N, C-alpha and C positions, 0 to 999 in steps of 0.2 A: 504494500500500500504506500502511496506517495502523497505528500502534502506540501504546500508552499508555506513558508514561515518568514515573516518580516521581523527584523531586529536591527535597530539603529540604522535605518535607511538601506539595509542590505537584505537581499532576498536569498533564502536558502531553500533548496529542495530537500525535504526530509523523506527518507526512505526507511520505512519500518520493516524490520526483518526478524526472523527467528535467529537471534544471535545473543551473545553475552556482552559484547563490547560495541562501542560506537566507532565510527570512522569518518573523519572530516576530510573532504577533498575539494580540489579546485580544478576545473577544466573548462577551457574556452571562455573564461570570464565569468563562470558561474560556480557557486558554492553548493556542495552536496554534503549531506550529513546522514549517514546510515546509522540507525539506532535500534536497539531492541524494542520489540512491540510494546513492552510495558512502560517505556519512557513517556512522561507527560511534558507539557509545554514548559513548565518551570525547569525541569531537568535539561531540556534542550537549550533554554536560555543560559543556564549555568555552563554548559559545554561551550557555547559560543563565546561567552564572557571570558572563560578560561583561556581560550585560544585567540583573543582579540589581536594580540601582537602578530601572530602567524597570519591571521586574516588580513590585517593591514599590509603586511609584507607581500602577500600574494596579489593584492590589489595594486600596489606600487609597481611590482614586477610586470604585471599585465599591462598597466598604463605605459610603462617604458617600452614594452614589446609592441604595443599598438603604434607608438610614435616611430619606431625603428623598422618595423617589419617590411615596409615597401621599399626601403632604401637598401636592404641587405639581401644579397644573393648567395645561396649555398654554393660552396666550391665543388668542383667535379674532379675528384682524385680517384684513381683506382687503388685497390688494396695494396699493391706492391709499392706504389709511390708513397702512400700513407705510412706503411710499415717502415720504409726507408727513412722517412722524416723522424718517426718515433725512435728508431734505433740510433740515428745520429744524435738526437736530443738526449737519449739515455746515456750514450757513450760520453758525450761532452759534459752533460750535467753531473754524472757520477764522478768524473775526474775533478771537476770544479768543486763539488760539494764534499769530496772525500768519502763517498759511500759506495757500497757495492751491492748490486742486486743479483739474485741467484737465477732468475728466469723471467721471461717476458711472454705474455699471452695476449692475444687480441680476440675480442669477443663483442658481439652486439649485446648491449645491456640496456634495460629500460629505465633504471633509476640511478645509475652511477656513471661517472665519466672515467673513473679509474679506481683501482684498489691496490693495496700493498699488504701482503701477509707478513706475519712475524718472521717467517723464514726467508723473506726478501723476494718473494715472487710478486711481480707487478703485472696487473691486468689493465689493459687500456681498451676503452670502448671504441669499437670500429666506427660508430656514428661520428666521432670527432673528425673523420676524414672530410666532412662537409664544411668544416669551420676554418677560420683564419689560422695561420701558422702560430701567431702569438697565443691563441687559446690552447692549441695543442701543446705548445711549450709550457704554458702555465700548468696544465694537468700533469704532464710528465715531471716537471720539477716539484709539484705538489706531492706526487707519489714518491719521488726520490727523497724528499724531506722526511717522509714517514719512516724511512730506513733508519733515521737518527732519532726521531721523536714519533712515537706511535699514537699520538693523540693530536688534538687541535689546540693545545694550550699556548700560553704566551711564548715559551721557548720555541715551539714549532713555528709560530708566526714570525718571530724575530729571525729565525734561521732562514725561512723561505724569503723574507724581505731582503736578505743579503744578496739573493740571486735574481729575484723577480720583484723589483721595487714597487711596481704598480699592480701587485697580485690582487688587491681588493677590487680594483676597477675591472680587471680581467675576470674575476669571479662573477661580478655583476653582469658583465657582457656575455659570459657563458650562459647565464640564465636566459638572456634574450635570445641567443642563438638556439638554445634548447627548445624554446617555445616556437621559434620559426621552423625548426626541424619537425617538431610534432605536428605543426599545422600543415606542412607541405608533404610529408611522407604518407 
């Protein structure tokens, strides 16, 4: 069963399901909240209030995406060209950063641009091949930084800043490109 719910000038599509947990999501400029059947309007208000920061961030990202989407064109690289770029960045980055990775894997992923295991195995999302070089560089250096710091704490951010000074801007730009990719694929 679905219902529309207004809260602070925002519309949410509420989806009642036989489940134990709720799930808040945002797609194509719209908010969706899946909740257990037993949840009432007050419980729904509490959930939305609890996640107000996340909601504002999604709206801001979507607004930025809307402003940029017609200006940006996805890159056309084949897999071998993309892999060569990543391997070059891994080689150069690991030397500069003084870290060693054990293995590299390329994979299409829905929710991550890259990952780094505790054993030093780096996985890079193949969808990055459609993005500008500087965003591929950001993701590769981000994963290399995890070889030294396995979290996103202050030390990790300071270390990454030594090699990618504008990493915060690139991180935001990556979100815009990710939205463009989702819209066009």
